[in-house]
Structures are given as structure tokens and as C-alpha cells.
C-alpha positions as CSV (number, residue, x, y, z in Angstrom):
1,X,-27.2,12.5,7.2
2,X,-30.0,12.7,4.7
3,X,-31.4,9.1,4.4
4,X,-33.1,9.9,1.1
5,X,-29.8,11.1,-0.4
6,X,-28.0,7.9,0.6
7,X,-30.8,5.7,-0.8
8,X,-30.6,7.7,-4.1
9,X,-26.8,7.3,-4.3
10,X,-27.0,3.5,-3.7
11,X,-29.8,3.1,-6.3
12,X,-27.8,5.1,-8.8
13,X,-24.7,2.9,-8.3
14,X,-26.8,-0.2,-9.1
15,X,-28.1,1.4,-12.3
16,X,-24.9,2.9,-13.7
17,X,-21.4,2.2,-12.4
18,X,-20.1,5.8,-12.6
19,X,-18.6,8.1,-10.1
20,X,-21.3,9.3,-7.7
21,X,-20.6,12.9,-7.0
22,X,-23.9,14.6,-5.9
23,X,-24.1,18.3,-6.7
24,X,-26.7,18.9,-4.1
25,X,-24.5,17.6,-1.3
26,X,-20.7,17.0,-1.2
27,X,-21.0,13.3,-0.7
28,X,-19.4,10.7,-3.0
29,X,-20.0,7.0,-3.3
30,X,-17.1,5.1,-4.9
31,X,-15.4,1.8,-5.1
32,X,-13.2,-0.8,-6.9
33,X,-13.6,-4.4,-7.9
34,X,-10.3,-6.2,-8.7
35,X,-9.9,-9.9,-8.9
36,X,-7.0,-12.1,-10.2
37,X,-6.8,-15.7,-11.2
38,X,-3.3,-17.0,-10.2
39,X,-1.3,-20.2,-10.8
40,X,1.3,-20.2,-8.1
41,X,4.0,-22.6,-6.8
42,X,5.7,-22.1,-3.5
43,X,8.5,-24.6,-4.3
44,X,7.8,-26.5,-1.0
45,X,5.6,-29.4,0.1
46,X,3.8,-26.9,2.4
47,X,3.1,-24.6,-0.5
48,X,2.5,-26.8,-3.6
49,X,1.4,-25.7,-7.0
50,X,-2.2,-24.4,-7.0
51,X,-4.7,-22.1,-8.7
52,X,-6.2,-19.3,-6.7
53,X,-9.0,-16.7,-7.2
54,X,-7.7,-13.7,-5.3
55,X,-9.2,-10.4,-4.3
56,X,-6.9,-7.5,-4.9
57,X,-8.2,-5.0,-2.3
58,X,-11.7,-4.5,-3.7
59,X,-13.6,-1.8,-1.7
60,X,-16.7,0.3,-1.3
61,X,-16.5,3.8,0.2
62,X,-18.4,7.0,0.9
63,X,-16.7,10.3,1.5
64,X,-17.8,13.9,1.9
65,X,-17.2,17.4,3.2
66,X,-19.1,20.2,4.8
67,X,-18.2,23.9,4.6
68,X,-17.9,25.3,8.2
69,X,-17.2,28.9,7.1
70,X,-14.1,31.0,7.3
71,X,-12.2,28.7,4.9
72,X,-12.7,25.7,7.2
73,X,-14.2,22.4,6.1
74,X,-15.0,19.1,7.9
75,X,-14.4,15.9,6.0
76,X,-15.1,12.3,6.5
77,X,-14.4,8.9,4.8
78,X,-15.6,5.4,5.5
79,X,-14.1,2.7,3.3
80,X,-14.7,-1.0,3.7
81,X,-13.0,-3.8,1.9
82,X,-14.9,-6.7,0.5
83,X,-13.8,-10.0,-1.2
84,X,-15.6,-10.9,-4.4
85,X,-14.1,-14.4,-4.1
86,X,-15.3,-15.1,-0.6
87,X,-17.5,-13.6,2.2
88,X,-15.1,-13.2,5.1
89,X,-14.7,-9.4,4.8
90,X,-14.5,-7.1,7.8
91,X,-16.6,-3.9,7.7
92,X,-14.8,-0.5,7.5
93,X,-11.3,-2.1,7.5
94,X,-9.7,0.4,5.1
95,X,-8.9,4.1,5.2
96,X,-11.6,5.7,7.4
97,X,-11.6,8.8,9.5
98,X,-12.8,12.3,10.2
99,X,-11.0,15.6,10.2
100,X,-10.7,19.3,9.5
101,X,-9.1,21.0,6.5
102,X,-8.2,24.5,5.5
103,X,-5.5,26.6,3.9
104,X,-3.1,25.3,6.6
105,X,-3.6,21.7,5.6
106,X,-5.6,18.8,7.0
107,X,-5.7,17.0,10.3
108,X,-7.6,13.7,10.8
109,X,-8.1,10.8,13.3
110,X,-9.1,7.3,12.5
111,X,-7.5,4.4,10.5
112,X,-5.3,5.4,7.6
113,X,-2.2,4.4,5.5
114,X,1.0,5.6,7.1
115,X,3.2,8.1,5.2
116,X,5.9,5.5,4.5
117,X,3.4,3.3,2.7
118,X,1.9,6.2,0.7
119,X,5.3,7.6,-0.4
120,X,6.8,4.3,-1.5
121,X,3.9,2.6,-3.3
122,X,3.5,5.7,-5.4
123,X,6.1,4.3,-7.8
124,X,4.8,0.7,-7.8
125,X,3.2,0.0,-11.3
126,X,1.0,-2.6,-9.6
127,X,-0.4,-0.3,-6.9
128,X,0.9,-2.3,-4.0
129,X,-1.2,-5.3,-5.2
130,X,-0.9,-8.6,-7.1
131,X,1.9,-11.2,-7.2
132,X,4.3,-8.5,-8.4
133,X,3.5,-5.9,-5.8
134,X,6.2,-3.9,-3.9
135,X,5.7,-5.9,-0.6
136,X,7.1,-9.1,-2.2
137,X,10.5,-8.0,-0.9
138,X,10.5,-4.2,-0.3
139,X,8.8,-2.3,2.5
140,X,10.2,-5.0,4.8
141,X,7.8,-7.5,3.1
142,X,4.8,-5.5,4.3
143,X,5.8,-4.8,7.8
144,X,6.3,-1.1,6.8
145,X,3.3,-1.1,4.5
146,X,0.8,-0.3,7.2
147,X,-2.7,1.0,7.5
148,X,-2.4,2.1,11.1
149,X,-5.4,1.9,13.4
150,X,-5.9,4.6,16.1
151,X,-3.8,7.1,14.2
152,X,-3.7,10.9,14.1
153,X,-2.3,12.5,10.9
154,X,-1.4,15.9,9.6
155,X,-1.2,16.5,5.8
156,X,0.3,19.8,4.6
157,X,-1.0,21.8,1.6
158,X,1.0,21.6,-1.6
159,X,3.8,24.2,-1.6
160,X,5.1,24.4,-5.2
161,X,5.2,20.6,-5.5
162,X,6.3,19.9,-1.9
163,X,4.0,18.2,0.6
164,X,4.6,16.8,4.2
165,X,2.7,14.1,6.1
166,X,3.1,13.3,9.8
167,X,1.5,10.5,11.7
168,X,1.3,9.2,15.3
169,X,-0.2,5.8,16.1
170,X,-1.3,6.4,19.7
171,X,-0.4,4.1,22.6
172,X,-3.8,2.6,23.4
173,X,-2.1,-0.7,24.2
174,X,0.0,0.7,27.0
175,X,0.2,-1.4,30.1
176,X,2.7,-2.1,32.9
177,X,5.3,-3.6,30.6
178,X,4.8,-2.1,27.1
179,X,4.1,1.3,25.6
180,X,3.5,0.5,21.9
181,X,3.5,3.6,19.6
182,X,4.1,4.3,15.9
183,X,5.6,7.4,14.3
184,X,5.7,8.3,10.6
185,X,6.7,11.1,8.3
186,X,7.2,11.8,4.6
187,X,8.4,14.7,2.5
188,X,7.3,14.4,-1.2
189,X,8.1,16.5,-4.2
190,X,5.9,15.8,-7.2
191,X,5.7,18.1,-10.2
192,X,5.6,17.3,-13.9
193,X,7.7,14.2,-14.8
194,X,9.6,14.1,-11.5
195,X,8.6,12.4,-8.2
196,X,11.0,12.4,-5.2
197,X,10.3,11.4,-1.6
198,X,11.9,10.6,1.7
199,X,9.9,8.6,4.3
200,X,10.6,7.4,7.8
201,X,8.6,5.2,10.3
202,X,9.3,3.9,13.7
203,X,7.5,1.2,15.8
204,X,8.1,1.2,19.5
205,X,7.5,-1.9,21.6
206,X,5.8,-3.5,18.6
207,X,5.8,-4.6,15.0
208,X,4.2,-2.9,12.0
209,X,0.6,-2.0,12.9
210,X,1.4,-2.8,16.6
211,X,-0.5,-6.0,16.2
212,X,2.3,-7.8,18.3
213,X,3.9,-6.0,21.2
214,X,7.3,-6.7,22.8
215,X,8.9,-4.8,25.7
216,X,12.1,-2.9,24.9
217,X,11.8,-3.6,21.2
218,X,12.1,-1.0,18.4
219,X,12.2,-1.1,14.6
220,X,12.8,1.8,12.2
221,X,12.5,2.1,8.5
222,X,13.8,4.8,6.1
223,X,13.3,5.1,2.4
224,X,14.5,7.4,-0.5
225,X,12.2,7.2,-3.5
226,X,12.4,8.7,-7.0
227,X,10.7,8.4,-10.4
228,X,11.2,10.2,-13.7
229,X,9.2,10.0,-16.9
230,X,10.8,10.4,-20.3
231,X,8.2,10.3,-23.0
232,X,6.3,7.0,-22.6
233,X,8.8,5.5,-20.2
234,X,8.7,5.8,-16.3
235,X,11.8,4.8,-14.4
236,X,11.8,4.6,-10.7
237,X,14.0,3.5,-7.8
238,X,13.8,3.2,-4.0
239,X,16.5,2.5,-1.5
240,X,15.3,1.3,1.9
241,X,16.9,0.5,5.2
242,X,15.3,-1.3,8.2
243,X,16.8,-1.5,11.7
244,X,15.4,-3.8,14.4
245,X,16.4,-4.6,17.9
246,X,18.8,-7.6,17.9
247,X,19.0,-7.8,14.0
248,X,21.4,-6.6,11.4
249,X,20.4,-3.7,9.1
250,X,18.3,-4.8,6.2
251,X,19.0,-3.0,2.8
252,X,16.6,-3.2,-0.1
253,X,16.8,-1.8,-3.6
254,X,13.5,-1.6,-5.7
255,X,13.6,-0.6,-9.4
256,X,10.3,-0.4,-11.5
257,X,10.2,0.5,-15.2
258,X,7.0,1.1,-17.2
259,X,6.7,1.7,-20.9
260,X,3.3,2.9,-22.3
261,X,2.4,2.1,-25.9
262,X,-1.1,3.3,-26.7
263,X,-3.5,1.5,-24.3
264,X,-0.7,-0.9,-23.3
265,X,1.5,-0.7,-20.2
266,X,4.5,-3.0,-20.2
267,X,6.3,-3.2,-16.8
268,X,9.3,-4.8,-15.3
269,X,10.2,-4.7,-11.6
270,X,13.5,-5.9,-9.9
271,X,13.9,-6.0,-6.1
272,X,17.0,-7.0,-4.2
273,X,17.0,-7.3,-0.4
274,X,19.9,-8.2,1.8
275,X,20.6,-8.8,5.5
276,X,18.2,-8.3,8.4
277,X,19.0,-11.6,10.2
278,X,20.0,-12.0,13.8
279,X,23.2,-10.3,15.0
280,X,26.2,-12.6,14.8
281,X,24.5,-15.2,12.5
282,X,26.8,-17.1,10.2
283,X,24.7,-16.3,7.2
284,X,22.3,-13.4,6.4
285,X,19.1,-13.5,4.4
286,X,19.2,-12.4,0.7
287,X,16.5,-12.5,-1.9
288,X,15.7,-11.2,-5.4
289,X,12.2,-10.8,-6.9
290,X,11.5,-10.2,-10.6
291,X,8.0,-9.3,-11.9
292,X,6.8,-8.5,-15.4
293,X,3.4,-7.4,-16.5
294,X,1.2,-6.4,-19.4
295,X,-1.7,-4.1,-18.6
296,X,-4.3,-3.3,-21.3
297,X,-6.3,-0.2,-20.4
298,X,-9.8,-0.5,-22.0
299,X,-10.7,2.9,-20.3
300,X,-9.4,5.0,-17.5
301,X,-11.6,2.8,-15.1
302,X,-11.2,-0.7,-16.4
303,X,-8.0,-2.7,-17.3
304,X,-6.9,-6.2,-17.8
305,X,-3.5,-7.4,-16.4
306,X,-1.3,-10.4,-17.2
307,X,1.7,-10.9,-14.9
308,X,4.6,-13.2,-14.1
309,X,6.6,-13.1,-10.8
310,X,9.4,-15.1,-9.3
311,X,11.4,-14.9,-6.0
312,X,14.8,-16.4,-5.3
313,X,15.6,-16.8,-1.5
314,X,18.9,-17.6,0.1
315,X,20.4,-17.5,3.6
316,X,17.0,-18.2,5.2
317,X,15.2,-15.4,3.4
318,X,11.5,-15.8,2.8
319,X,10.6,-13.2,0.2
320,X,7.4,-13.9,-1.7
321,X,5.3,-13.2,-4.7
322,X,2.5,-10.9,-3.5
323,X,1.0,-12.6,-0.5
324,X,2.2,-16.0,-1.5
325,X,5.4,-17.4,0.1
326,X,7.1,-20.7,-0.2
327,X,9.1,-20.1,3.0
328,X,12.8,-19.9,3.7
329,X,15.2,-20.6,0.8
330,X,12.4,-21.3,-1.6
331,X,11.8,-20.0,-5.1
332,X,8.1,-19.3,-5.4
333,X,6.8,-18.5,-8.9
334,X,3.4,-17.5,-10.3
335,X,1.4,-16.4,-13.3
336,X,-1.6,-14.1,-12.9
337,X,-4.6,-12.8,-15.0
338,X,-6.7,-10.0,-13.5
339,X,-9.5,-7.5,-14.3
340,X,-10.1,-4.3,-12.4
341,X,-12.9,-1.7,-12.5
342,X,-13.3,1.4,-10.5
343,X,-16.5,3.5,-10.0
């Protein structure tokens, strides 16, 4: 890669925080800085009232393409997260990979969001982030909200609004006792004011991301997703089911509503999750999460967010507000102020 071009791109990013799309070479430098200040209370002695400065998936990335001729292109992306509030980031821990694309679609290998995550967070007004994000109770509290390592994916072209994604997390961890693999697929229709999707994901001999492996264990998630826009109002819904070895079927309903008034976005999200405990247990987990937010869009690249979120857990449930949980049967609550800028 041309070292002078990279040096020029980095220098330009320091002078003016604009999208770096070089015309001489199809390489783009881009990123996001997003930080919230949160007052949270986990409703337990282990999670007392506190104030946090939290990174909301800030990142820096570089992506590009090369024309190989005959309608074929090579593409790459390297994306690394960083924490403005602390210095414990891991390099290239976000969507990164290399692949080929053409009129038939795209195929890539690397580390990337699974189709289930991409299809479901598309209706989250908070973009899968903050104390009001979708993983507070939905997406199996993040277990089916995965950026899978060692993954191969196929993305179809857009056919009159329809698109397909397929993913296989390979079994690099196979040994004499376990054969951990992950499979994912989604079918999305997006055109005009309507968004519809079906997504499915399966983890074999392991949990989400295959970070923990267990022989003869399987978990499967399925989601139906929809959103419709009527004038300034977006109304969405997602119904999800999760089946795990030795556990009852977990059922989750997620409903987000967003009303845009000028530069203001007013949002309200309700989530209800039931069951998913051990087979034969006397009681089953149940939780509800409510989140409300006001987002002021200074520009298309910069916004301010004020937010409130609360979870109510029963039956041993441990739903949370964002990444903050008070534990089983708790009622964690939080307020948040944040600022985001993309370049």
C-alpha cells in the first residue's frame, strides 16, 4: 500500500474531521467518537449507585477496494475500537476482513457481525449502544448479538429490496471432545418506509461467539423483525425465540418508537422477555425494560443524547440497562448524557 497516501490521509484527518475518500485511490479513513456520562444504580450492594464515563463503541477504520477487471473487485476493511475514557483497547477488534465482490454479491473472511445482529439492531433507535440499547433484554442479552471471529460470509446483491446474508463461524476450536461452530442467516426486505427481516443463528458446542465451549450443547435463535415509517414516526417490532440445551424456550418482544420533530428525535422502547430458565424449574425468568431518549441532531455527523432506562427482573431474571446489570431479581435504573461524532 502506498505509504505516502496513508500519511496524507492521517494528516488530513488531524486537520479536518471529514470523511476521507481519496479520489486517486479507493481508500477511506473513517471513524466515530461516542462517549456517555451515566448515573446508574444496580439496586444491589454489589452494584450500588455510581457515575460512569462510558465509551459507546468508538472506532477508527480504513477500508478500500481494487478493480480486478471483468466486473470483479477486491475489498478490505480494518476497524479497531478505542476507548476515549481509558486505554485498554484491543487493536482491530471490530469488523475486519478481506473479500471479493461482483454482480453476484460479496464473499469475505475475517471477523464480522453475524446476520442476526445486523438484521435486528437495524430497528434499534440507539444503534445497539447506550443504557437503552437492544441487548438490555433482547437478542438474548447480547448472546445473539455477536461479532464472530474466524467467520466466512456471503452477502447477496439487492434484488428489488430483498437481500440475503449467510455466515459460518468455522470450527477452529475442534478437539477430541467438542466441535464448536456457528451458523447464521438473514433475509431482509428494505424499501421506502418498510423494513422486514427474518434472522436465524445457531451455536453448536458453544455459546455466542464460541468463547465458551461445551460438548453436546446447542443454542438456536430466531427473530422476525419489522419497522414502518408514517410521516415523522417510525414504529418497529421484533419477536424472538431462543432454544438452548436443558432450558425452556425464551420468548422476547421488542417494540421501539421514534418521533422526529425537526432536529429532535424522541424515542421510547419497551422490551418484555419471558422464560429461558432450566427445564422443570418452579419459576421462570421474566423481565421488562423501558428506555426513553431525546436526541438532538446538530448535523448528520454530530448529535447529543439524553436517556433514561429501567429494568424490572423477576423469577431470577438478570436483564440490564445497556452493559450495566444489578443481577437476579434487581431493578437497575440509569440516566445518561452522551455526545457522538462520526468522521
